[in-house]
C-alpha positions in Angstrom: 133.2 123.1 76.3 135.7 121.8 73.8 134.7 121.0 70.2 136.1 118.3 68.0 135.5 115.4 65.7 134.3 112.9 68.4 130.8 113.3 69.9 130.2 111.8 73.3 126.6 111.6 74.6 125.8 111.0 78.3 122.5 111.4 80.3 122.9 114.4 82.5 124.5 117.9 82.1 126.5 117.4 85.3 128.0 114.1 84.0 128.7 115.8 80.6 130.6 118.7 82.3 132.7 116.3 84.4 133.6 113.9 81.5 134.2 116.8 79.1 136.8 118.2 81.5 138.6 114.8 81.5 138.5 114.3 77.7 139.7 117.7 76.7 140.2 118.9 73.1 139.0 116.7 70.3 135.8 115.7 72.1 132.4 117.3 72.3 130.3 116.0 75.2 126.5 116.5 75.1 123.7 115.4 77.5 120.5 113.7 76.3 118.9 114.6 79.7 117.5 111.1 80.2 115.4 109.3 77.5 114.9 111.2 74.3 111.9 109.2 73.3 109.3 107.0 75.0 106.1 105.0 74.5 103.4 107.2 73.1 100.3 107.8 75.2 97.2 106.5 73.3 96.1 110.1 72.8 99.5 110.8 71.1 99.1 108.1 68.4 98.2 109.6 65.0 94.7 108.8 63.6 96.2 106.6 60.9 97.7 104.3 63.5 95.0 104.3 66.1 93.6 100.9 65.2 96.9 99.2 65.8 98.4 101.3 68.7 95.5 103.2 70.1 94.8 101.3 73.3 98.3 100.9 74.7 100.7 102.7 72.4 101.8 99.1 71.6 100.6 96.8 68.8 99.8 93.7 70.7 98.9 91.8 67.5 102.3 92.4 65.9 104.8 91.1 68.4 104.0 93.9 70.9 105.6 96.4 68.6 105.9 99.8 70.5 105.1 103.2 69.1 107.8 105.6 70.2 107.6 109.4 70.0 110.0 112.2 70.7 107.9 114.3 73.1 107.7 118.1 72.7 110.2 119.0 75.4 112.8 116.6 73.9 112.7 117.9 70.3 115.1 120.7 71.0 117.5 118.3 72.6 117.3 115.9 69.6 117.9 118.8 67.3 121.0 119.9 69.2 122.4 116.4 69.2 121.8 116.0 65.4 123.5 119.3 64.8 126.5 118.2 66.9 126.6 114.8 65.1 127.0 116.6 61.7 130.5 117.8 62.7 131.6 114.4 64.2 133.4 111.5 62.6 132.7 109.2 65.6 129.9 108.8 68.1 130.5 107.5 71.6 127.5 106.5 73.7 128.5 106.9 77.4 125.2 106.2 79.2 125.1 104.2 82.4 125.9 100.5 81.9 122.6 99.0 83.1 119.4 98.2 81.2 118.0 101.7 81.4 121.3 103.2 80.2 121.6 100.6 77.4 118.0 101.5 76.3 118.9 105.2 76.2 121.9 104.5 74.1 119.8 102.4 71.7 117.1 105.1 71.4 119.8 107.6 70.6 121.0 105.4 67.7 117.5 104.9 66.4 116.6 108.6 66.6 119.9 110.2 65.4 120.6 107.6 62.7 124.3 108.3 62.7 126.3 107.6 59.5 129.6 107.5 61.5 131.0 104.7 63.6 129.2 104.2 66.9 131.0 103.0 70.0 129.6 102.2 73.4 131.7 103.4 76.3 131.7 101.4 79.5 132.8 102.7 82.9 131.6 102.5 86.5 133.2 105.6 88.0 133.8 109.1 86.6 137.5 109.5 87.1 140.1 110.5 84.5 141.6 107.0 84.5 138.3 105.2 84.1 137.1 107.5 81.3 140.3 107.3 79.3 140.4 103.5 79.8 136.8 103.2 78.5 137.8 104.9 75.2 140.1 101.9 74.4 137.6 99.3 75.5 134.4 100.1 73.7 131.7 97.6 72.5 128.4 97.6 70.6 125.0 98.3 72.1 123.8 95.1 73.9 120.6 94.1 72.1 119.6 91.6 74.8 119.7 94.3 77.5 117.7 96.6 75.3 115.1 93.9 74.7 114.8 93.3 78.5 114.3 97.0 79.2 111.8 97.4 76.4 109.9 94.3 77.6 109.8 95.8 81.1 108.5 99.1 79.8 105.7 97.4 77.7 104.9 95.0 80.6 104.3 98.0 82.9 102.1 99.7 80.3 100.0 96.5 79.8 99.7 95.9 83.5 98.7 99.5 84.4 96.4 100.1 81.4 94.4 96.9 82.0 94.1 96.9 85.8 93.8 100.6 86.6 90.5 101.2 84.9 89.0 98.4 87.1 90.1 100.4 90.1 88.5 103.6 88.6 85.1 101.9 88.2 85.0 100.1 91.6 87.1 102.1 94.0 87.6 105.7 92.7 88.9 107.8 89.8 92.5 108.6 89.4 93.9 105.4 91.0 96.6 103.2 89.5 97.9 99.7 89.7 101.5 98.7 89.0 103.5 95.6 88.8 105.8 96.4 91.8 103.8 99.3 93.2 100.8 97.1 94.0 102.8 94.3 95.6 104.7 96.8 97.8 101.4 98.3 98.9 100.1 94.8 99.6 103.0 94.1 101.9 102.2 97.2 103.9 98.5 96.5 104.1 99.1 92.9 105.2 101.3 94.1 108.0 98.6 96.5 109.1 96.1 93.7 109.0 98.3 91.7 111.3 98.5 94.6 113.7 94.7 95.0 113.6 94.2 91.3 114.5 96.9 91.3 117.1 95.8 91.0 120.8 98.2 92.4 123.3 99.1 90.0 126.2 100.5 91.3 129.5 103.4 89.4 131.1 105.6 90.1 134.0 109.1 89.3 135.2 111.5 90.5 137.9 114.8 92.5 137.6 117.5 92.8 140.3 120.2 95.4 140.8 123.1 93.3 142.2 126.6 94.3 143.5 129.8 92.3 143.4 133.4 93.3 143.9 135.6 93.8 140.8 139.2 92.7 140.5 140.4 95.6 142.5 137.9 95.0 145.3 135.6 97.9 144.4 131.8 97.3 144.4 130.4 97.1 140.8 126.7 97.2 140.1 125.1 95.1 137.3 121.6 94.1 136.4 120.1 90.6 136.2 116.7 89.4 135.0 114.7 86.4 136.3 114.5 83.6 133.7 112.8 80.9 135.7 110.7 80.4 138.8 110.0 77.2 140.6 111.6 75.1 137.9 109.5 76.7 135.1 110.8 79.0 132.5 109.4 82.5 132.7 107.1 83.4 129.8 108.5 86.0 127.3 106.9 87.7 124.3 107.8 84.9 121.8 105.7 82.5 123.8 102.4 84.3 122.9 100.5 84.1 119.7 98.8 86.9 117.8 95.6 86.1 119.7 97.2 87.0 123.0 97.3 83.5 124.3 100.3 81.2 125.0 101.1 79.1 122.0 100.9 75.3 122.2 104.7 75.2 122.3 104.5 77.5 125.3 102.3 75.0 127.2 104.6 72.1 126.2 107.6 74.0 127.4 106.5 74.1 131.0 106.2 77.9 131.2 105.4 80.1 134.1 103.3 83.2 133.3 103.5 85.7 136.1 100.7 88.2 136.7 101.2 91.6 138.3 100.3 90.6 141.8 102.6 87.5 141.8 105.5 89.5 140.3 105.3 92.1 143.0 105.1 89.4 145.7 108.2 87.7 144.3 110.1 90.9 144.1 109.2 91.9 147.7 110.4 88.5 149.0 113.7 88.6 147.0 114.7 92.0 148.3 115.9 90.4 151.5 117.1 87.1 149.9 120.7 86.0 149.2 121.8 85.6 145.6 124.2 82.7 144.9 126.2 82.2 141.8 125.2 78.9 140.1 127.4 79.0 137.0 129.7 81.3 135.0 130.5 80.9 131.3 132.8 82.9 129.1 132.9 82.6 125.3 135.0 84.4 122.7 133.2 87.1 120.8 133.9 87.9 117.1 132.1 90.2 114.8 132.9 90.5 111.1 132.6 93.6 108.8 129.8 93.7 106.4 130.3 93.7 102.6 130.5 97.0 100.7 127.3 98.7 99.7 124.9 97.6 97.0 121.9 99.8 96.0 119.6 98.0 98.4 121.9 98.0 101.4 122.9 101.6 100.9 119.2 102.6 101.0 118.6 100.5 104.1 121.7 101.8 106.1 121.1 105.4 105.1 117.5 105.0 106.3 118.5 103.4 109.6 121.6 105.5 110.4 121.0 108.8 108.7 117.2 108.9 108.7 117.3 109.5 104.9 114.4 108.3 102.7 115.1 106.0 99.7 114.5 109.0 97.4 116.8 111.2 99.3 119.5 108.5 99.3 119.4 107.9 95.6 119.3 111.6 94.8 122.4 112.2 96.9 124.1 109.2 95.5 123.4 110.4 91.9 125.0 113.7 92.7 128.1 112.0 94.2 128.4 109.7 91.2 128.0 112.4 88.5 130.7 114.5 90.2 133.1 111.6 90.2 133.1 110.9 94.0 131.6 107.4 94.1 131.2 104.5 91.7 127.9 103.8 89.9 125.1 103.7 92.5 122.8 101.2 90.8 124.3 97.8 91.4 123.6 94.4 93.0 127.3 93.5 93.3 129.5 93.6 96.4 132.7 93.0 94.4 135.7 95.3 94.8 138.2 95.8 92.0 141.9 95.2 92.8 142.4 98.9 92.5 139.7 99.6 95.1 141.0 97.0 97.5 144.5 98.6 97.4 143.0 102.1 97.9 140.9 100.9 100.8 143.8 99.2 102.6 146.0 102.2 102.1 143.3 104.4 103.7 142.9 102.0 106.6 146.7 101.9 107.2 146.9 105.7 107.0 144.0 106.4 109.4 144.1 103.5 111.8 147.4 101.7 111.4 148.4 98.3 110.1 147.1 96.5 113.2 143.5 97.2 112.0 144.0 95.7 108.5 142.7 92.2 107.8 145.5 89.6 107.4 144.8 89.3 103.7 142.7 91.4 101.2 139.0 90.5 101.4 136.8 89.9 98.4 133.1 89.5 98.8 130.7 87.3 96.7 127.4 88.5 95.5 124.6 86.3 96.8 121.6 88.1 95.2 120.0 85.9 92.5 120.1 87.5 89.1 122.5 90.3 90.1 123.3 92.1 86.9 123.2 95.8 87.1 126.9 96.5 87.3 130.2 94.8 88.0 131.3 96.5 91.2 129.9 97.7 94.6 129.2 101.3 95.6 132.5 102.7 96.9 134.6 105.9 96.8 135.8 106.5 93.2 139.4 106.4 92.1 142.7 104.8 93.0 142.9 106.9 96.1 139.8 107.4 98.3 139.1 111.0 99.2 138.7 111.6 102.9 135.2 112.9 103.8 136.9 116.1 105.1 138.1 116.8 101.5 134.5 117.0 100.3 133.1 119.1 103.1 133.2 122.3 101.1 132.5 120.7 97.8 129.1 118.9 98.3 125.8 119.6 100.1 125.4 118.3 103.6 123.3 115.3 102.6 125.8 114.2 100.0 128.6 114.5 102.5 126.8 112.4 105.1 126.2 109.7 102.5 129.7 109.8 101.2 131.0 109.4 104.8 128.8 106.3 105.2 130.1 104.8 101.9 133.7 105.6 102.8 133.4 104.0 106.3 131.7 100.9 104.9 134.3 100.4 102.2 137.3 100.8 104.5 135.6 98.5 107.1 135.3 95.8 104.5 139.1 95.5 104.4 139.7 95.7 108.2 140.1 93.0 110.9 137.3 91.5 112.8 136.2 92.9 116.2 137.0 90.5 119.0 136.3 90.2 122.7 134.5 88.0 125.1 131.0 87.4 126.3 130.4 86.4 129.9 127.1 84.8 131.2 126.4 84.4 134.9 123.4 82.5 136.5 122.4 83.2 140.0 119.7 81.6 142.3 117.7 83.1 145.2 114.8 81.7 147.3 111.4 83.3 146.4 109.5 81.7 149.3 107.6 78.5 149.7 104.8 79.4 147.3 107.1 80.2 144.4 110.2 78.1 145.0 113.7 78.9 143.6 114.2 81.9 141.3 116.9 81.8 138.7 118.4 85.1 137.4 120.8 85.7 134.5 123.2 88.5 133.6 125.3 88.7 130.5 127.9 91.2 129.2 130.1 91.5 126.1 133.5 93.2 126.2 135.1 94.3 123.0 138.8 93.9 123.4 139.9 94.7 119.9 137.6 97.0 117.9 138.9 96.1 114.4 136.6 97.5 111.7 134.4 99.2 114.3 137.0 101.9 114.5 136.0 102.9 110.9 132.2 102.7 111.4 132.2 104.8 114.6 131.4 101.9 117.0 134.9 101.9 118.6 133.7 101.8 122.3 133.3 99.1 124.8 129.8 97.8 124.7 127.7 95.7 127.1 124.5 93.9 126.1 122.6 92.9 129.2 120.3 89.9 129.3 117.4 92.2 129.9 118.1 94.1 126.6 118.7 90.8 124.7 115.3 89.5 125.9 113.4 92.5 124.8 115.3 93.4 121.6 113.0 93.6 118.6 109.8 93.3 120.7 108.9 97.0 120.4 108.2 99.1 117.4 110.3 99.7 114.3 112.7 101.9 116.2 113.4 99.4 119.0 116.6 98.0 117.4 118.0 101.5 117.1 117.2 102.4 120.6 118.8 99.2 121.9 121.9 99.8 119.9 122.2 103.3 121.3 121.7 102.1 124.8 124.3 99.3 124.4 127.0 101.6 123.0 126.5 103.9 126.0 127.5 101.2 128.4 131.2 101.1 129.4 131.5 98.3 131.9 131.7 94.5 132.0 130.4 92.0 134.5 132.7 91.8 137.6 134.5 88.4 138.1 132.4 85.9 140.0 132.9 82.3 141.2 130.4 79.5 141.6 129.0 79.5 145.1 129.8 83.2 145.7 127.0 85.2 147.3 126.0 88.6 145.8 124.2 91.4 147.5 120.9 92.8 146.0 120.5 96.6 146.1 117.0 96.5 144.7 114.5 94.0 143.2 111.5 95.2 141.2 108.6 93.7 139.2 108.7 94.6 135.5 105.6 94.6 133.4 105.5 94.1 129.7 103.0 93.8 126.8 103.5 91.8 123.7 103.9 94.0 120.7 102.4 93.6 117.2 104.7 93.2 114.3 106.5 96.4 113.6 105.3 98.5 110.7 107.5 98.7 107.6 109.9 101.6 107.3 111.4 102.5 103.9 114.6 100.6 104.9 112.7 97.4 106.1 110.4 97.5 103.0 113.4 97.7 100.7 115.0 94.7 102.6 111.8 92.7 102.2 111.3 93.5 98.5 114.9 92.4 97.8 114.6 89.3 99.9 111.5 88.3 97.9 113.4 89.3 94.7 110.6 91.7 93.7 111.6 94.6 91.4 115.0 96.1 91.2 116.8 97.9 94.0 117.4 100.8 91.6 113.6 101.3 91.3 112.7 101.0 95.0 113.0 104.7 95.8 110.6 105.7 93.0 108.2 102.9 94.0 108.0 104.0 97.6 107.6 107.7 96.4 104.7 106.6 94.1 102.7 104.8 96.7 103.0 107.7 99.0 102.2 110.3 96.3 99.1 108.3 95.2 97.7 108.3 98.8 98.0 104.6 99.3 100.6 105.0 102.1 101.6 107.8 104.5 104.4 108.2 106.9 104.3 108.7 110.6 107.9 109.3 111.7 109.6 106.6 109.7 106.8 104.1 109.8 104.8 103.4 106.6 101.0 103.3 107.3 98.5 102.2 104.7 95.4 104.4 104.1 91.9 102.9 104.0 92.0 103.5 100.3 94.9 101.1 100.0 92.8 98.5 101.9 90.1 98.7 99.1 92.6 98.6 96.3 94.4 95.6 97.6 91.2 93.8 98.5 90.0 94.2 94.9 93.3 93.0 93.4 93.6 90.1 95.9 90.1 88.8 95.2 89.9 89.4 91.4 93.5 89.4 90.3 95.4 87.3 92.9 98.1 86.3 90.4 99.2 89.8 89.8 99.8 90.7 93.5 101.3 87.3 94.3 104.9 87.6 95.6 106.3 84.6 93.8 104.6 85.4 90.5 106.0 89.0 90.6 109.5 87.6 91.4 109.2 85.2 88.5 108.4 88.2 86.2 111.7 89.8 87.3 113.5 86.5 86.7 112.0 86.4 83.2 113.3 89.8 82.5 116.8 88.6 83.6 116.5 85.7 81.2 115.8 88.1 78.4 118.7 90.3 79.4 121.0 87.3 79.2 119.7 86.4 75.7 118.0 83.1 76.9 114.5 84.3 76.0 113.0 86.9 73.7 110.7 89.7 74.9 108.1 89.0 72.3 107.6 85.4 73.4 107.6 86.3 77.1 105.0 89.1 76.6 102.8 86.8 74.6 102.7 84.3 77.4 102.0 87.0 80.0 99.3 88.9 78.1 97.6 86.2 76.0 98.4 83.3 78.4 99.4 79.8 77.5 97.5 76.5 77.4 98.8 73.2 78.7 100.4 72.4 75.4 102.4 75.6 75.1 103.3 76.1 78.8 106.7 75.1 80.0 105.3 74.0 83.4 101.9 73.8 85.2 102.4 77.3 86.7 102.7 78.9 83.2 99.4 77.2 82.0 97.2 80.1 82.9 94.9 82.6 81.2 96.7 85.8 80.2 96.0 89.3 81.5 93.8 90.1 78.6 91.5 87.2 79.2 91.3 87.7 82.9 90.2 91.3 82.5 87.7 90.4 79.7 86.1 87.7 81.8 86.1 89.6 85.0 82.3 89.7 85.5 80.5 91.7 88.1 82.3 93.2 91.1 80.4 94.3 94.2 81.9 97.7 94.7 80.2 98.0 98.1 81.8 94.8 99.3 85.2 95.8 97.9 85.1 99.2 99.7 84.0 97.8 103.1 86.5 96.8 105.8 85.0 95.0 108.8 86.1 96.2 112.2 83.9 94.0 114.3 80.7 94.3 116.4 78.7 95.7 113.4 81.2 98.4 112.6 82.5 98.8 109.1 84.8 101.3 107.4 83.4 102.4 104.1 85.7 103.9 101.5 83.5 106.5 99.8 84.0 108.9 97.0 84.8 111.7 99.5 86.9 109.7 101.8 86.6 106.9 104.4 84.0 107.0 107.1 82.7 104.7 109.9 79.3 103.0 109.8 77.5 101.2 112.6 75.2 98.6 111.0 73.5 97.6 114.2 72.5 101.0 115.5 70.3 103.2 113.3 69.5 106.9 113.5 66.1 108.6 113.6 65.7 108.2 109.8 66.5 104.4 109.9 70.0 104.8 108.4 73.1 103.3 110.0 74.9 105.8 112.3 78.0 107.3 110.8 81.1 109.1 111.9 84.1 110.5 109.9 87.5 109.1 110.7 90.2 111.5 111.9 93.2 111.7 109.5 95.6 111.0 112.4 93.9 107.7 113.3 95.9 104.7 111.9 93.9 101.6 110.8 95.2 99.4 113.7 94.2 102.1 116.2 90.5 101.8 115.1 89.4 99.2 117.6 85.8 98.3 118.4 85.9 100.5 121.5 87.3 103.5 119.6 84.8 103.0 116.8 81.8 103.0 119.1 83.2 106.1 120.8 83.4 107.9 117.5 79.9 106.9 116.6 78.6 108.0 120.0 80.2 111.4 119.7 79.8 111.4 115.9 83.3 112.9 115.6 82.1 115.8 113.6 80.0 113.8 111.1 78.8 113.0 108.7 75.5 113.3 110.6 72.4 113.3 108.5 70.2 116.3 109.2 67.4 115.5 106.8 66.4 116.0 103.1 66.4 119.2 101.1 62.7 119.7 100.0 63.8 121.4 96.8 66.4 119.0 95.3 65.6 115.8 97.3 69.3 115.6 98.3 70.6 114.6 101.8 71.8 117.3 104.1 74.7 116.3 106.3 77.0 118.0 108.8 80.6 117.0 108.6 84.0 117.9 110.0 86.7 119.0 107.7 90.3 120.3 107.8 89.1 123.9 108.3 86.3 123.1 110.7 82.7 121.8 110.6 80.6 122.3 107.5 77.3 121.2 106.0 77.0 119.4 102.7 74.1 118.8 100.3 74.6 115.3 98.7 72.8 114.9 95.4 70.0 112.3 95.5 71.5 110.5 92.5 75.3 110.1 92.9 76.5 108.3 89.8 79.2 105.5 90.0 82.7 106.4 88.9 83.4 105.8 85.3 86.4 104.3 83.7 88.0 106.7 81.2 90.6 106.0 78.6 93.9 104.9 79.9 95.6 104.2 83.2 99.0 104.9 84.3 101.5 102.0 84.6 103.5 101.2 87.6 104.1 104.9 88.0 107.3 104.3 90.0 109.4 102.1 87.8 111.5 105.0 86.5 115.2 104.3 87.1 117.3 107.3 87.8 117.1 110.9 88.9 118.8 112.5 85.9 117.1 110.5 83.2 113.9 112.4 83.1 110.4 111.1 83.7 109.7 107.5 83.1 106.9 108.5 80.7 104.3 106.2 82.3 103.7 108.4 85.3 103.4 111.6 83.3 101.0 110.1 80.8 99.0 108.5 83.6 98.5 111.8 85.4 97.3 113.6 82.2 94.8 110.8 81.5 93.7 110.5 85.1 92.9 114.1 85.3 90.7 113.9 82.2 89.0 110.8 83.5 88.3 112.2 87.0 86.6 115.3 85.6 84.6 113.4 83.0 83.5 110.5 85.1 83.1 111.7 88.7 79.7 112.4 90.1 78.8 116.0 91.0 80.4 117.1 94.2 78.1 118.1 97.1 77.4 121.7 97.7 79.1 122.8 100.9 79.1 125.7 103.4 81.1 126.3 106.5 79.3 126.7 109.9 79.3 130.0 111.5 81.6 130.4 114.5 78.5 130.7 116.7 77.1 127.4 115.5 77.7 124.0 117.0 77.7 120.8 114.9 75.8 119.0 117.6 72.9 121.5 117.9 72.7 122.4 114.2 69.2 121.9 112.7 68.1 121.2 109.1 66.7 124.7 108.8 70.1 126.2 109.9 71.9 124.0 107.4 69.6 125.0 104.5 70.1 128.7 105.3 73.9 128.1 105.0 73.6 126.2 101.8 71.4 129.0 100.3 74.4 131.3 100.4 75.4 133.6 98.8 72.3 135.7 99.7 71.1 138.3 97.3 70.8 141.5 99.3 69.4 143.5 96.4 70.2 145.7 93.3 70.5 149.4 92.7 71.7 151.9 90.1 75.1 153.4 90.5 76.6 156.3 88.6 80.2 156.2 87.5 82.0 159.3 88.9 84.3 159.5 85.9 82.1 158.8 82.9 78.7 159.6 84.3 77.3 156.3 83.0 74.5 154.7 85.1 74.5 150.9 85.5 72.8 148.3 87.7 74.9 146.6 90.4 74.0 143.5 92.3 75.0 143.0 96.0 75.4 139.6 97.6 76.3 138.5 101.2 78.4 135.5 101.8 80.8 133.8 104.2 84.4 133.1 103.3 87.6 131.8 104.8 88.5 135.2 106.1 85.0 136.0 107.4 81.7 137.4 106.3 81.7 139.9 103.4 79.6 141.7 100.7 80.2 141.5 97.0 79.1 144.2 94.6 79.1 143.1 90.9 78.6 145.5 88.0 77.1 144.8 84.6 80.5 144.5 83.1 81.5 141.7 85.5 83.8 143.8 87.7 83.3 143.3 91.4 84.3 144.8 94.8 84.1 143.5 98.3 83.6 144.8 101.8 83.9 142.9 105.1 81.0 142.5 107.5 81.3 142.9 111.2 79.8 139.5 112.1 78.5 136.4 110.4 75.0 137.1 111.6 75.0 140.2 109.4 75.0 137.9 106.3 71.2 137.3 106.9 70.3 140.8 108.3 72.3 143.4 106.3 70.0 145.4 104.0 70.7 147.4 100.8 71.1 150.8 102.7 73.7 149.3 105.0 75.5 147.8 101.9 75.5 151.2 100.1 77.0 152.8 103.2 79.8 150.2 103.4 80.7 150.5 99.7 80.8 154.3 100.0 83.7 153.9 102.4 87.3 153.2 101.3 88.1 149.5 101.4 90.3 149.8 104.4 88.7 152.9 105.8 87.0 151.3 108.8 90.2 150.9 110.8 90.6 147.3 109.7 93.8 147.8 107.6 95.7 145.0 106.2 96.3 142.4 108.9 99.6 142.1 110.6 101.6 138.9 110.1 100.3 136.1 112.3 102.5 134.9 115.1 103.8 131.3 114.6 101.7 128.5 115.9 104.8 126.8 117.5 108.6 127.3 117.7 110.7 124.2 117.2 114.2 125.5 117.7 117.2 125.7 115.4 117.5 123.3 112.5 120.5 120.9 113.2 121.6 121.1 109.5 121.2 124.8 108.8 121.1 126.4 112.2 118.0 128.5 111.2 115.1 128.8 113.6 112.2 126.5 112.6 108.6 127.4 113.3 105.1 126.1 112.4 102.9 128.8 110.9 99.3 128.9 109.7 99.1 129.5 105.9 96.4 129.8 103.3 96.5 126.0 102.7 96.9 125.1 106.4 99.8 124.7 108.8 103.3 124.5 107.5 106.9 124.1 108.7 109.4 126.7 107.8 112.9 127.9 108.4 112.2 131.2 106.6 113.5 129.8 103.4 112.1 126.3 102.9 108.5 125.5 103.6 106.9 122.1 104.1 103.2 121.5 104.7 102.5 119.6 108.0 101.4 116.1 106.9 97.8 115.2 107.6 98.7 112.5 110.1 100.1 115.2 112.4 98.9 118.4 114.1 101.1 121.4 114.8 101.0 120.5 118.4 101.8 116.8 118.1 104.6 116.7 115.5 108.1 116.1 117.0 110.8 118.6 116.3 113.1 115.9 114.9 110.4 114.8 112.5 109.8 118.4 111.4 113.6 118.8 110.8 113.6 115.6 108.7 110.7 116.8 106.6 112.4 120.1 105.9 115.7 118.4 105.0 113.8 116.2 102.5 112.1 119.2 101.0 115.5 121.0 100.7 117.1 118.0 99.0 114.2 117.8 96.5 114.9 121.3 95.4 112.4 123.8 94.0 109.3 122.4 92.3 109.3 122.5 88.6 106.9 125.0 87.1 104.3 123.4 84.9 104.0 124.8 81.4 101.2 124.9 78.9 103.7 124.8 76.0 103.5 121.1 75.3 99.7 121.1 75.7 99.3 123.9 73.3 101.6 122.2 70.8 99.6 118.9 71.0 96.4 120.8 70.6 97.8 122.6 67.6 98.9 119.4 66.0 95.7 117.5 66.5 93.4 120.4 65.5 95.3 121.8 62.6 92.2 122.2 60.3 90.1 123.8 63.0 92.9 126.2 63.9 93.5 127.2 60.3 89.8 128.1 59.9 89.7 130.1 63.1 92.9 131.9 62.2 91.5 132.8 58.8 88.3 134.0 60.3 90.2 136.0 62.9 92.4 137.7 60.3 89.4 138.7 58.3 87.7 140.2 61.3 90.9 142.0 62.3 91.2 143.6 58.9 87.6 144.8 58.8 87.0 148.2 60.3 84.4 148.3 63.0 83.7 151.0 65.6 81.0 149.2 67.7 81.9 147.7 71.0 80.1 144.4 70.1 82.3 143.9 67.0 85.5 144.7 68.9 84.7 142.2 71.6 84.0 139.4 69.0 87.2 140.2 67.1 89.3 140.1 70.3 87.7 136.8 71.4 88.2 135.2 68.0 91.9 136.3 67.9 92.4 134.7 71.3 90.9 131.4 70.1 93.3 131.4 67.2 96.3 132.0 69.4 
């Protein structure tokens, strides 16, 4: 990299390398690798400042002044940047031009304290022209944008650190609440509640396969669907309410609801009836291209068309941007620069011809309220757009697919509309005296000029039948995709027909349907909803969704997002005790407030004061603002009934309880022999809306593997239960006194508000994880003692005596003296028998702590093997009994070649359970699937996501050791001195040597 008198700082090494190549000699380009400093965790605040900053890392009494630190892994980066700055006569800050990038630039100035001129570079694409132009159009760091970002950061800290401890105490340790995270979870939980309350309603109609001659006299088949019978409109799904009954509007609309018997009777009558054309209608069809991509629409389209998660999409987009292939990928704008419009139109003319260009250049207006992240849409970079084929050998497959999507959308935005015609025909047929006249309808759309559809890959004739239009959107979240696929496969239009013409019927059949509950959210539809409600920022949606999945609030089945029972408890608590902070409008108002700060119309200090301390009627700008602040609401919370919060009513006396060790089902109306409610564990693969009253009673009846109470341990007084776990049935001894979960010190913030892949961790999440781990270990009640059942045992027939024998393991077989063959020393060894994951075994432990194991032939031997038999086994070589090291297990299932890599994909059984592998990349089978049930396409998607994520970062103890050294300097010094003294002293005894070694280890 060239050296010179001008220092340029960017966020990522990739970006630095690219820009350095464009600037050439005279410039040194360095990367900050994201933020170089962040809010301190309370544990990182020095003792002298604990009183002011100790609770949040923010002094709430002094205008919410933050306490920033340069964390251990960033000190080397700061040192390198300072060293480079010494040789520079100008400093250029080339971070991204959004709030996060502006904040990074400001922190660089505050930390490096440059004594040379500081200039802020502004660009939206990494091309030679854009970079060189930015050097002549610099500005100062925008203080208002920095204020907005700092306010958001502090807001998330206050929100998380005040609300999360409430969740710890009343739901479970290690949980977190977040400003956008909690609202996104609430949306998913509310949708599942709607599905749980939904009552499916059957309805029937009739379809006919009709034949009419085309213009050349050849018979052409087309489908028609019955829309009315006997003068009454046929009921469709929209006429039914969530309770499964016709809505009042349905009754008022004079609707006919066919049952199965009537539908079959009508179909049978119509098979021999004559169909007569009642009316024909033809309308012009026009479809306009969509605007270029914003962050939100890119995530939605990539999810729907490419099956990419929001996280995958943003990671691929980040790579494309940093290598100069697309413009900045965090934007709310759909605007195209004049240069981009010219490049797009040139590409359209080259690939498709002038006929496919729009009459005049098209410019799109941004409609999103508060759009502010950047000044242009997401498009291919440069004055000439690279064809996707040019990038085929330069970028990974996921980036190539995403670039192709962006290229197609940008070109389409400057292309002509697709045009054609839509024909609709109505036909009548006599259905018999009981039913009267039946009216059928058929529709078809013919695309005559494809226009922009040539670029987007939709350049084929399409026909949408009336049947497909009626049912579109009635199925699950994938229905729209399946309909689109079906439509695009059609390649025929309706034949010409005249009023009064009779049409022959080849077949008439009854068609049964069921109303469908509201579709679950996918990542794409959740992003669309969050944007529509103006909650959060599109640039943060990927990390928000990742956070709620990682925290166990939501899991994926295919592309659908399903809430866990834990999410039900968390949202129930927040809705009942903190309704304001999961209210959609209030959350959107918070985002609007941050926009006002970014535009300099408010200050972060005043805004945070109103949020945290509240405002009375006199100080509030309107009635909505006259509320108690977060601090007061948490302080005056009062008692919370944890049992009520963690109980979800299913009906008919059935409740789901969210307990410390997971959710379970409880029947309050049927008691067991001990007078306790009957219980059953809930299978991981059972979604909340699938737990109906019937399913619940079936689980209780068969006990689904537990927990089933066997009795009380006479020694400890604890309850003995038999349960079903991931590795099979087991027994558990639950302590008699299981304490409530404690609170701990500090909670994580939103945990998903971090903006950007290359900027490093947001700081909130990392700190929350450290604190949560400490809290969980300190506050959680003792875990029950557990033991697996023998293969010969059945959970249904297991007795309390059997369970207590299992819980008594390991069993002491005995002790004996053993002579060391090399030294001749005699020592006592202890032999125990136990059961492990790989079967029954013996353990021989010597006085010095060393141990040796031998396998037993059967589990029953655990209780029968004696000392003589044990000696005989240990006298043999470890693998001397013909057992050997086991051969590799065959795969559980073969899924075929991966469509992306071509490698064979299988499912194998590993140490931690079943996993998907192509021989290079491994991915654990998610808990909602089994190796037998997971679809190959879903397995391929999971592997692709794991590949895109790259290798997991290894955790290091370096930062922990540094922190411990800093906070315990005095104690370390004493230990080191004592260790040095002992090391210098001469001692020959084993005891002294051991003490010396241990002491030295402590000092290190």
